[in-house]
Phi, psi and omega in degrees: 000134177265130182215158173206165175248129180244111179263083178216158184299329183289336185254004179263098182281156181238131180239193181303315179299321178296317182297312183298324180295318182292323180293318184296312179301322184289323183292316183298314179296319175299310178301320184292317185290336186281333186286146173268342168208188183050046182300159176272102187246351186216176183290327182292315175293328172294315182295319180296317182294316183294318177291322178299321189264355184293114176245013184259116181290343182269352186238127168242132179263134178234134177260121179248119182268165177304322181295323177293319178300314185293324181288324184289320180300316181290321180296323184268356179057043182285337178299319176304317178295317181291329182290344176286338184267154179244154177277139180280118183302136180063036183314317188292346186273344186255130184239359178229120186234124177229125173300119178275321174201195183294343180239359191229133172251147176250121188242145173225146180291329176221154180297136172088356182296139173284342183267114185242161177229127184257129180222132177283122182276328176203181179096187181272002185264117189248357185291147177228138179204158173285136174278156180287143172284096187297343176288347178256006183297140177235158173300132176087003179293135175281131180223154167256125181258125179254110183224129174055039181081357180251153176246128187237136183255141177191185174241154181283126176253334178194143177233117181265103181293321182296316180272348183068037183240143175243127174271128186229142169272120184275153179238154177248153181279127177256303175205132180066235179260019185261141178229157179218168181282145173290146172228117002287167184305139181239124177241158182208149180256130182239144165302144178300330188283353173271358184271123174233166187281153172244139180257112183272128179262333173204186187292336185234357189245135180221144177253112184279153178306000000 
């Protein structure tokens, strides 16, 4: 199943919970401003006021303390899980997030943008790179293809816009940053989402992202 998150005003639905939260905060703010002393300054005084004034049979207020959170984190060993994940640089600038696989996110600043950013969210792979704008692909363009955590170099021999697939003639790594063509020729079809730019420093030497 293909899915993605879009964090923009047009894609943010509001439900009953959002309305109830807004009303609750307004009630607490109004009550605190009304008082001449004993203002509502923390979560404990806020919780006490809400429980005392609650006349809504459909609403229950629950106070979860930091100690309870810490205990839960320790019991579930969540810290080990959290340590696997990395913070996405410039998180607030991206409003369209699509999982590429179990370890990789594709981010766009706005939904539908051709400029995308590939980020490894966890694991041993740390490279981050801008993806190529597939709408500008030409025959013979050198590209780096990212598949299953590996980077492969090649040139574009065909691009199927309808299927979103790129056929590439692959190169093999020889020594250091040097690559050469396979003999016999080796081609492979990649999803366009797996294509990232390769930076050419000479006719045979490449610096991969």
